[in-house]
N, C-alpha and C positions, 0 to 999 in steps of 0.2 A: 420564769425564764425571760431573758432579754435578748432580742435579736439585733444584730448589727446590720442595718440596711445600707449604710454608706460608711466608708472608712478611708481616711487619708493614710499617708505613709507613717509607719513606725508608731502605732499604738500597740502597747504590750501590756500583759498582766504582770504586775510586780507586787511583792510584799516587802518585808524588811530585809530579805536576802538570805543567802546561805553563809553561815559563819562556822569557822573551825574546820574547814575542809581544804584549805589551801595546800596543805602538805600532800593532798591527793591530786593536786592539779585542778581543783574545782574552783572556778571564779566565784566572787561574791554575788554578782547580779543584784537584784532588788532595786527599789526606787532610788534614783539619783538624789532625790530630795526626801529623805526619810522623815523630816519634820513635817512637810506638807502632807505626806501620807498619813502620819499619825493625827494631824489636825483634822483631816477629813473623816477619818474613822471615829475619832472621839466625838465628833458632832452627831454621830449616828448611834452611839452606844456600842460600837464594834470593839473587838480587841484592837489595841493600838496598831498592831502589825498585820491586820487582815489584808487580803489581796485586793488591789484596786486596779484601775486603768491608768497607765502613764501615757499621756497624750502629748506627742511632740509636734504634730501638724494637724490642722483640720483639713477637710471637714469630717466630722464624725456624727452619724445619726443612729440613735438607738430606739427601737420600738419595744415598749413594755407590754408584756402579756398579763401582768398583775400589778397592783399598787406596790410601789416601792419607794422608800426614802433614799435620797441621794445627797451627796455633799461634794463640793469641788474646792480644791485649795491649790496653792502654788501660784504660778504666774497667771495673770488675768487673761482669760479667753472669753470671747463672745459666746454666750450659751443661752438657750431658751427652750421651752417645751410647750406643746399644744396638741390638740386633737386634729385629725385630718380636716374637719369642717369648721375649725375655730376661726373666728374673724380676727383674732389677735393672738400674740404669743406672750407667755409669761417668762420673764428673765430669770435665769438661775444666777444668783449672786455668789461670787467667790467667798469662801469662808462661812457660808450659811447652808443649812439643810433645807430641803424642799421635798414635798411628796409628789411623785410622778404617778398619775393614775393609769389604770389599765387602758390600753388603746392609745395612749399618748406617745408622741415621739419627742425625744430629747435631742437637740441639735447643738453640737459644739462646732462653731463655724471656723474660727481662726484665732490665733493668739493676738492680743493687742500689741505685743512686742514679738515680731517674727523670730522664730527659732527657740523660744523659751518652752517650758513644759508645764502642764498642769496635771492634777491628779483627781480622778473621779471615783468616789467610793460609793458603795451600795450597802444598804442595811443588810447585815448578815455576811458581808464580804463575798467575793467571787469564789465559788466553791469548785475549783478545778483540783485534780489530784495533787497531793504533796509528792514532791520528788526530792529526796535527800533533805528533808526537813523544811522545804520551802515550796511555795506555789509560783515563785518568780520564773520568768522566761529567761533562759540563757540562749541568746540568739546564736552565739558562736558554736556552742556544743549541740544545739538543737533539741533541748529538752526543757521541761517545765512549762508553766503557763498553759496555752492551748497548742499542743503539738510542737512546742518549742519554736514557735514562729510569731511574727507580727500578725495582728488580727486583720481580717478582711471581711468584706460584705458577705452576708449569709451565715456568719458564725453565730452560735448561740452561747450565751453566758449564763450558767446556773449560779444562783445565789444561795447562801447558807441560811440557817434559821436566824431570824433577827430578834432584837429586843422587843418585847411586847409593850414597852413604855412609849408614850407619844413623843415624837420628835418635836422639839421646841424650835419652830422655824424663825422665831423672832430673835433668837440669840445667835451669836456668831463668833468666829475666831479670826482675827486679822492675819492674813497670810504675811509671811516675812518678805521684806524687800531686799534683794541682793545689793551689796555695796560695791561690788566689783573689786574689792580689796581682799586679797587672800593672805592671811597670816601664815607664816611658814617657818619651819625650823631648818637650819643648815643640814643638808643631807650627808650621808657617809662619804661621799666623794667630793664634798665642797672644796676642800683644800687642794684638789687636783686641778682646779680651774685657775686661770691667771687672775691676778688682782683686778685688772681692768674688767674682766668678765664677771667677777663677783660683784663689783660695783654696778655694772650694767644690768645684771639680773635684778637687783633690788630697785634700780632707779628708773628704768625705762617702762613705758606702757607696752604690754604684750597683746597683740591683736589676735583674736580667736579666728583660726582658719576654718574654711568651709569643709575641710577634710576631717573635722572633729566628729566624734560620735560617742556612743556609750562606753567604748573602750578607753577613750582618752581625748583630751582637748589639745590639739596641735596649735602652737603659738608662732606668730610671725613677729619679727623684730630684728635687731642687730644680733648676728650669730655669736654664740659663746665659744670660747676656745680653752682647751686644756693646756696646762703648762708643758706637757709632753705627751706624745701618743701613748695610750695605755691599752693593754689587752686585759679585760676583766673576765673573771669567771662568772657564769650566770649565778644569780642569787635571788632569794625571795623578794618580791615586790608587793606593794600594797596600794590600794586607792589613795591618792594624794601624793604619791611619789612623783617627783619631777625629774624625768629622765632627759638626757641630752644626747641624741643620736649624732652620727658623724657630721651632719650638716650644721650642727650648732644651734638648732632651733628646738626649744624644749617641748616636751609632751607631758601634760599632767594626767596621770593615770586615773581612770574612773572605775566604776563598779564592774564592768565587763572585761577589765584588763586581764592579761595573762598573769599567772602566779609567779613566774620567774622571768628575769630579764638580765641582759648583760651590758646595757648602756649605763654610763656614770650618772649618779643621782646627785644633783646639785642641791636639792631641797625636798621638803615634805610638807605639804599643806596640812595644817592642823585639822583634827577631826571636826571641831566645832564649825569650821568654814566649808567643809566638803559639800554641804547642801547647795551652795551657790553654783557648783558646777552644772546643775540642772538649768540654770537661768542666765547663763552668759552666752548668748547666741553668737554665731559667726558674724564677724564684722565689728563687734564690740571689743573693748579692751579691758584687761585686768592689770592690777599692780600687785606685786608681792611685797609684803612687809615682814621683816625679821622679828621674831619674838623668842623669848626664853622658854625653856621647857615648863617653868613654873606658870607662866602666863597661859600656855597651851592647856595645861591641866586645869587651871582655874576656869578657862573658857568652856571646856568640856563639862565641868561640874555645874556651871551656870546654866548651860543648855539642858542638862539632865534635870535640874531643879525646875526649869520652865516646863518641860514635858511632864514632870510629876504634878505640877500645879494644874496643867491641862487635864491630866487623868483624874485628879481629885474633883475638878469642876464637872467633868463628864459623869463621874459616879454620883455626884449630888443631883445632877439633872435627870438621871435615869433610875433613881431609886425613890 
């Protein structure tokens, strides 16, 4: 059992998410960066999609009641572990596994880039109940994770059975670095926007608003305009859809977004680039780059091959 003795805002339990339930109005949830989640899990011999902590802000302090291997991936956060009477602390390096001993406290103090996210995995995964096929926290609907909410001081985290093989702390996986360039396909309503707005969408930097969250990233820039006012029927939407509300400022939908929407969709961020949404904090900017469907499919396949190689590496390390 692991006790949370201190917890900043918006630390949640997430796994790979809920899929195939959007027709029932169930959002995807899950880690905004599923690649970082899988990297951390594979370092520990866990199933790739095991439940982890998604940490958006520090500080976070965890007290361990038994020895446990951990791994952190995603954006770089300052993290270390020590016993109460220790004269020094041992750093936890991103992309590496480490053993936290019984009685030690692991502290994740702050992101090196404010507003980004990291993922902390535990050997055996976080063993909270499955809800509709996932342990992920759905903050809007209030289920999954631990009572459907962000974690707080005093919470206890159970872990599942872990691999009996020794964790190789000397080996690591380099976390990916976001480029802030989001490749995208023209959306179903792309032709409804003026030619100037189409050019503007692809050419200008879009600044991430402080109103962004796990539902979506709100963007600030020059407003986009439709050729003519339109009344759209609500339709199914997905993470990566770029909606444009009446104020003309786009919203990139993320994992906790609603399942239907009525705003025009100017573009859709390709699946291979969606992980970057976890690491583009407010105040930074992104650019959209148009790609063809063939390039989007090829990028997805390259990412899948990368994850397959990581899985094979993990299996060799733990057998």
